[in-house]
C-alpha positions, 0 to 999 in steps of 0.5 A: 527481532523487532523491525517494524518499530524501526520502520515506524520511526523512519516514517515519522522522520520522513514526514518531518524532513519532507515537511520542512522542505516543501508545503504542498508536496507529499511528505511520503512517496512524493513522486508517483503516477496514478492510473485506473486499474482492475483487481481480479480476485480468484480468492484464497484456497484457505479462507482468511476471513476477508471478504476482499481476499476470499471471494472471487470478483473483479474490482475497478481500482485506482492505483498509484505507483511511487518512489519513497524518497522521490529519486528520478528515473530508475534510480534506486528507491523504496518503491510503493504501490497503493491500491484503492478498492471502492466500497459501499461506505468507504473505500479500502486502501492497501499500501505496499513498499519493496521489501527485503527477502525472507521472513525478517526481510519482509518487515524492512523497506528496501530500495530497488532499481525496478517496479517489478520487485517484491512488495509487502505490507511491512506490518501485519493485518488481522482477518480471522488471524494475522496475515501479511499482504504482498505483491510481485511480478506476474510471469504471464503479464507485462512488466511495470518497468524500472523508470518512474517517468515511463510508468503508466505508458503501457498496461502492466501486471502484478500478482497479489499474495497473502502470507499467513502462518509462513504459507503464501497464497496467490489470490489475485492479479492487479492490472494497471491501466490508463494513466490519470491526470497529474491533478487527479494524482495530486488530489489522491489521499490514501489512508490505509488505516481509516479506509478499511474494512472490519474483516481486514484491519491493519494492526501493530505499531507501524500501522498505528504511526501511519494513522498519524503520519498520513493525517499530518502529511495530507493536511500539510499538503492541502489534501482532503484526508479520509473521513474520520474512522475512530474505531479503525484507528483504535483497533489498529493501535490495540491490535484487537477487534472491538466489536 
């Protein structure tokens, strides 16, 4: 059952439709709120081979919470969370969308009525082995909320997970802090393909399509795209490490 290619085709269609409607808006997830945050990683009990996922640390991050089609208020939409983790050479951008339940459902973007839902990377990442990233409500934290216009008015929390060989490991907590200015939100240009690290690389057709889609979207709206990273793009497309 090959669901990721269908999702990849959907991204390309979405970019085209949004671009036809507006020159200066995001083609993907146009309606969102950006905020400061903290990623508290306590690490995976069974190591994945990724420094970010395995080693306990606290990272000051930038987070964008958004709606895929740009519906207003609490109307159903594919909701997204983008996390930018600073790095010495370049940041690591992690992008998650609300997904369906179960093994196959996590490959399918799914509209939800709340931001306190289950998110997934849709397609896999590669560390020592293939894995998926996921996020979901924190039972001990503050809910994010339902209405996009209200998001960011209070701190909120989500738990982050790794799914590997069918096993789920909770490796950290994402705390959403203060709302950032609208001008900062407009300038942010996430790129999960180029802004990555050698030990946690997105892989597969969907991510390969994203490499093109995000570039087109950012150039179209006049944002400064991520610095070129041809090795990351090639590794994503091939699914193999080149070094």
